N, C-alpha and C positions, 0 to 999 in steps of 0.2 A: 453730107452734113445731116445729122439728125436734129430736128427742130420740134420742140414741144410748143403748141399753141394753146394757151388757156382761154376760156371763153370762145372756143372754136365754133360754136353754133350760132354766134351773134353775127351782126352785119359785117364787121371787119374780118372776123374769123372765117366766115364763109367766103369772103373775097380772097383771102389768102389761100384757102384750100382749092379754090377755083383757078386762081391766076398765077400762083407761085410756080417757078420752074420745076419741071418733073424731077430734076436732079436732087431736090431736097426730099429727105425722108421725113414726112410730116406725121407727128403724133398729136393727138388731141386730148384736152382735158376740159370737161364741161359737166354740168349737172345732168345732161342727157347724152345719149349716143349721137355722134356725128354720123350722118348717113353714108359718108364716103371714106372715112378715115378711121383707123383704130383709135378707140377712145378709152381713156380712164374716166369713169364716171365718179365725180366727187365735187366737193365744195372747196374753194380756195381758202376759206376760213378754217378748214380742217387740215392742219399741217401734215399729219401722217399720210393722208391720201394724196396730197399734192407732191410731197417729197418722193413718194414711190413712183410717181409719174416722171418726175424730174431726173431721177437716177439714170445715168447713161446717155443723156442727151448732150449735144454740143452747143445748142443755143435754146434760149427760152424767149418766146414772144408772149408777154403777159398782157392780155386784153381783158380778162375777166374782171367785172366791176359792177356795182350798182351805178348805172350810167345815166339815169334820168337827172336832168339838172335840178328838178324839184324834189329829188329823193330825200326823205327825212334822215336826220342824223343817225339814228340807230342802224339804218340800212347801209349807209356809206361807211360808218365806223366798222362794221363787221366785214363787208365785202372789200372795201377799198383800203382801209388802214390795216386791219389784220391780214386781209388777203394779200395786200402789197408787201407787207413785211414777210409773210410766209414765202412768197415767190422769191424774194431776194435772199432770204436765209436758206432756202432749199438750194438755190443756185450756188451760194457760198459753200455749203456743206458738201454738195455733190460736184463741186469744181467745174461748173458750167462756164465756158469761156466767155459767152456774150449774152446780154439780156437786152431785148427791145421792150421798153416800157410804154404802154399807151397812156398818154396824157390827153389833154383836151385844149381846144381854143378858149375854153371858159376860164382857164387860169389867167387870162388877160381880158376876161369878159367885160370888166367895168370900163374899159376903153370904148367898147361897142355901146354900152349903156349911155356913156357920156356923149358920144358923137352921132348916134343914130337919130333919125333915119337918113340924114345927109350923107352919112358914111357909105351908104349903099350906092351912091352915084359914081360914075366912072372918073370924074375929075376931082374927087375929094382927096385932100392931101393928108393921109395918115398911113404910115408904114411901120409895122411892128416886126422886129427881128428877135433873135434869141437873147439879145442884150436888154430888151425892154423889161422894166420892173414888173413883177407879177401883180395883177389886180383881180383876184378871183371874184366871181359874181354869185357864188352859192356855196353851201356846205360841200356839195359834190366837187366843186372846183378846188376848195381848200384841201380836200383829201388828195387830189392829184398834185398839188404843190408839195404836199408831204411826200408822196411817192417819188417825185422828182428829186427832192432833197435826200431821201433815203438812197436812191440810186447813186447819187454822187458819193455819199458816205460809204456805201459798200465798195464801190470801185476804187476809192482812194484810201479806205481804211482797212481793207481786207485783200487777201491774195486773189480771191475770186468773188465775182466775175471780173474778167480782165477788161471788158468793154461794156459800156451801158449807153444805149441810144434812147433818148426821150423823144417821143413823137407827140406833138400837140395837134391832134387830129381835128379837122374841121367837120364837114357834114358828109358822112358816108351813109348810104342807104342800101336797102336790100336789092337782090337781083332783079326784082320787078319794078323797082323805083330808082334805077340808076341814072338819074337825070336831075337837073336843077329845078324842075317843076314839081318834084315829089311832094314836098310839104304843102305847097299850095293846093295841089290836086287832092291830097288827103283831106284837107279842110273842106273842100267841095264835097267829097264823098261823105264826110261826117256831118254835113249840114251846117258847118260853122260860118261859111261865107259863100258867095257866088263868084264865078270867074270874072265878072265885070266889076268887082269890088276893089276898093283901095287896099284892103287887107291882102287880097290875092296877089296884087301886084307887088306889095311890100315883101311878101314871103318869097316871091320869085327873085326879086332883085337882091335880097339878102343871100339866098342860097346860090345865086350865080357868083357871089363873092367867096363863099365859104365851102362850096361843093368840092369834094374829092371823089372822083370816080373809083369804082371798085378796082379797075386795072391799075389806076395810079397809086392807090394805097398799097396794093400788093407789090408794085414796082418799088415804092419807097422802102418797104420792109425788106425786100430782096436786096436793095442797095446796102442796107444796114448789115444784112447777113453776109454780104460779100466784102464789106469794107475791112481794111487792115490798118487804118490810120487813127481811128477815134479811140480815145480812152473813155471820155464822157462828153456828151454834147446834146444839144437840144435842137430839134428841127420841127418846122410846121408842116402839117399834112393837109395841103390843098392842091387842087389841080392848077393849071396855068391860066387862072381866071383873070380877065382884064381888069375887073374892079376889086380884086382882093386887096386887103390891107395887111394880110399875113404873109410874111416873107417866105419865098422858096429859093432865093438866090444862094443862101447859105447851104441848103441841102444840095443844090446844084453844084456848088464849088467843092464841097467836102465829099459828098457821096456820089456825085454824077447823077443826081435825080433829074430825070427828063420826062416830066408828065406829058401825056399825049392828049389830054382833054382840056377844054376851056368852056366854062359855063356860058359865055357869050355866044358860042356857036349854036346854042339852042334859042329858037324864037317861038316855039310852041311845044306843048307836051306831046309825048307819044300817045297813041290810043291806049286808054286805060282798060285793063281787063275787067273792071267792075262796070264798065259801060256796055250794055247789051240791049 
């Protein structure tokens, strides 16, 4: 299977190129060359360059986006709304069988705003599955709601794509920060707080709930690429964390998603490369 990954140089994209099964023929699309995979350099907001990369692939994993929660409207309008439309339209015109769309946990982010910080404790009673009404927490999140809706429209209103998988991804970090202490440690590095602060502890407890390891996100995408049952569906992307409020049972039952990692297995950060 030939798979095009947009945004391939980002955190999730590099996890896929690192962990996806070697049986997949991976092509990349990004604003810069990927160091390990053949890349079409371009912008998802530019339809001709994206369409040329989509031509001839069996599956499209669309990750490219302005992904900062605080990103201003002009940025998310161009990268997420226009880019998301371009990805689905290119898949339609070039008869791509399946599309995996990267969404975000922030499409239900107002639940977290309402219930935090108590939400981060192990015994807090909140569970959000694919049926929970969306409650976006930002312009960024609203664009992902749009992407989700467009994905459903394309699969139900057009001949192609045949299958669309929406992944509401939690907290995936880069290869040097693949652990639930990543954000807390980055704050220490940047001088925002100390390790003995309440803010440090809060960052850790939150990420122990929302973390998805790099091998687990790659496994979830691989489950989508191998599935033959879904027409359109929504799945949450987190590891098997004890204190998560985002559902993984649906992905388990439909896709056989079997995450290997759990944020609670970590009780301290690894040695950080910036400490010397």
